[in-house]
N, C-alpha and C positions, 0 to 999 in steps of 0.2 A: 605556711602555716606555724604558727610558734609551737615551742614545746609543751607549753601549759597545756593550751589549746589542743593539742595531741595527745595529752595525758586527758584530757576530760573527754575528747571523742574515744579514744580507747575503754575509757572505762563505759562509755555508754554503749558502746561493739558488745563489751563482756556480760553487761546487766544481763541481758534475757539470757544468755548461756547459762550464767550462774545460777538464774532461777528456775532453770529448766533442769538444772539436776537435783533428784529425787533421792532419797534413801534406797530405794529400789535399782536406782545406777552406779551405786557407791563401790561396788566390786568387780565393774566392768574394768577390762582391760585400756590404756590410753598408748598414743603415739609414742609418750615419755616410758620406755617399755619397761623400767622398774618401777613404776607409780602403776596403781587403778587409780579410778576417779576420785575418791575419797582423799588420797594423797595429793593428786593435782589438783585438786579443788582447795586443800587445804594449802598446801604451796603457794598457788594465786593470791590467795587472800593473806595469806604470812607476807608475804613479800612487799603486799601493795602495805599493808600493818607498819612492816618495819623501817619504810623512808623515814616518817616524820622522826624516827628515833636517830637513825643515821644523823639526817639533817639537823638535828639538836646538838651532834658532836658524840652520841655516845655509839655503843657498841650494839648493831643490830644482832636480833637471835633470828635468822633465819629459817630456823627450823623446828621453830617452836608449835604449840598449836594455834590454830587461827579459829577454830570454829568448835561448837559440840553439836548442837543441833540444827542451828540454822543459819546457815552460811549465806543465804541471802543477808541476814540482819548482819553478820559480821563483815560482809563485803561491803553495805552500805556505809557502815562506821567506820570501817578501813579506807573508802574512798574519801569519805568528808575530811576524817584526820590527813591523810594524804596532801590531798590538792591542797588544803589549807598551810601546810608545811612549806610545799612547792610555791606557794603563793607570797612566802613571804620574804623582805627586800632582800637580797643577796643569797637568795636559796640555789640558785645556778650558778653563784661562785663559790659556795662550800660544799663539802668540809672537809677539812685536811689536806692528804696527801692527793688526793685525787679531787679535781672539781666535780661541781654540781651536773655539769653538762654531761660529763661521764657517766654521772647515776640516774639521770634523767632517761638517758637513751638503756641503758640498762632496766627501769622501769617499762618504759614504752616497750621495750622487746620482750621482756617477760610478759607483761598483759597480754600484749599483740598475741603473741605466739601462743600461749597457755591459753586463749581463749579458742584459739583455732584447733588446739588438740583435744579443749574440754568437748566442742560441740562435734567433734569427729567421734569421741567416746561415747558420746550421750545419744548419738543419733541427731542431733538437733540441727537446725537448718541455719548456718550463721550467715548474717546480713553483714557481708565485710563493708566498710567506710573503705574505700577504693584509694582515696586521697591520703588517708593514713597509713596504708599499707602499704602503699609507695613510698611514703616516708620514711618507715620502719625500713623497708628493702634498702633503701639508699643509705640508712643511717647505718646500716648492717654490713652492707657492701666494702666498706671500708673500717669497721669497728675495732678499737683495740681489745675489748673483750672476747672477740671470736680470734683474735691471732696464736692465742694458746688456748685450744678449745678444751683441753683437759677431760673432765667428767662431765661438765655442764652442756657441749655441743657437741655431737657424733660429727663426724664427717661430711662435708656437703655430698648432697645428693644432684645426680645431672637432671636438671631440668628445663625442657623446651623454652626458648627464648620467648615464645606465643603465648605459653600459659598464662593463666592468671596469675594476679601481683602475690597473691596471699600463697599459691601454689610454689613459686620463685622464692619466696620466703622461707616455705616451709622447707625446701629441698636445702636453701642456704644454711638452714639452720640443723640439717642431718634429719629431716622427716621424707617420707614419701610424701610426694604430693599428694595423691589420694592413697590413707591411711588404709593400710593391709597390703598394700601392694609388693611385688617382689623386689625387692633392690636391685 
């Protein structure tokens, strides 16, 4: 599967989860320990929203607000602009000092993992796109952006080799594969 198809499928997987988040869930904790649902939802949408800015050669504002009252509409608009930006000729070769392929991997990883995080936090039964999850797991297994985990990723959590693909991805990215379980 190519990266643009993967992004489209990641957004299709995320869409029902984003739409299931309601104001009564916004204060719930998430697997991203410093974030509640509102903060996680804002981050998920904001990152999608900022890739067109980055691909245009401008500085992305990853921390800005992404939605006020309607995360579903903000998500739809962000996805439309995001996919249009990635589909422009040369997008996977740009921008600047890091190639677009690096950024598309971050876009994919952020979307897939935070979709899982959000589903866990709101109790939504996530329908996992297995082929997509396998692609992101494979990408992350040797991803440059994971070499220096810093504040973006916790240390990997050991997960059984026969666990579901999304659980192995969660563990690789520092989450308990069954959220709320002890380390």
